[in-house]
N, C-alpha and C positions, 0 to 999 in steps of 0.2 A: 504494500500500500504506500502511496505517495501523499505527503501533506503539502498542499499549496498554501503559502503564507503571503498575504498581500497587506501592506501598510497603506491605508486609505486616508489621506488628508483631505477633508471635505471643506468647502467654503463655509466658514462659520455660520453665516445667516441662512444656510441651505440645509442644515442637518435634519430638520423635520421632514422636508420634502425628500431628501436622500433616503431616509429610513422607510418612508412610504413606498418609494420607487424600488428600493432594494427588496422589499417584501414581494412586489410584483415580479422582479427579476429572478427571485429565488425559484419560481416555478420553471423558468427557462433552464437554469443550470441543472436542476434536479432531473431533467429528462435526458441528459446526455449519457451515452454509454460509458460505463466505468465510474460514474459518479457514485459516491458512497454517502456523504453527508457534508454539511457545512454549518459554520457558526459565524455570526457577525458580532463583535464585541466592541463597546465604546471605551475609550481611554478615560480613566478618572482624572488624570492630571491635565489632559488636553482634550476637552469634550468634543472637539470637531475632528479628532483622530479616531479611526477605527482600525481593527484588525479583522481580516477575513481569513478564515481557516477552512479549507476545502480538502476533504479526503477523496482521493482518486485511486482506482485500482492500479493504473499504470501512468507514468508521466505523459505518454502520448494521448491518453484520454483527455488530458487538459490541453496540451500544446498543439495537438492536431484535431482530435475529436471535437473539442469545444471551440477552440479559436478559429477553426475553419468551417464552423457550422453556420447555418442561417440564423440559429438562435443567438449566436454571439453578436450578430449585427443588432438584434433587438436589445440584448444586454447593453451593448455600447450606447445605443440611443437613449436608453433609460438612465444609465449611470455615469457615463464618462464626462458629462457636463458638470458634475459636482466636484471633480478632483482638482486640487491646486496645492502642490504639483501632482503630476501623473503618478500613480501608484508604483511602488517597488514590489516586484513579485519574485519569490524564490520557491524552490521545491526541496523538500526534505524527505529522507528515508529514516525509518525508525532504527535506532541503535540500542536503546534501552527504554523500558517502560515499567512503571510500578503504579498500582492503583490502590488507594486506601480501601480497607475492609469495608464492606457495605454496612450501613448503619441500620440497626434493628430498632424501628420506632417503638415497639413494645418495651424493649429493654430500656430505652431512653426515658420513656414515660414512667416506668417503674422506679428507675433511679431518681427521677425528679420528685416522685411522690415520697420516696424514702428520705430525701434531703429536706423536705418540707415538714417532716414529722419530728 
C-alpha cells in the first residue's frame, strides 16, 4: 500500500468553500481503481493549512490511474483554485506500524464508576 501525502495551503478566506468542495471531490477520488481511503485534516497552528492523506494500492493508481482520468479534471476544477501555493505531494511506503490497543468502552465506564465511589 502507498500513502499519498499532500500539504494543502488554502487561501485563508476560502477555507469554508474549500471544505464544501472537497466533500464533493471526495466522491471522485473514491471511484478510482486502487483507491483505499483518505482523510483531510486541518492544521491547528495554521487553520488554512490542510493535510490530505490518501491510501492507494499501488503508486501508479495515483500517478497514472487518477491523474490521467477524466475524474481528475473534475477534481482540479473543484479544488485547484483554492491553493496558494500549489500543493506539495509525496508518496510513502510503510516501514513500521504500531496501533494502540482498542479501547473497551465497558471497561472504561466501569473504571470511571469505581473512581467516583
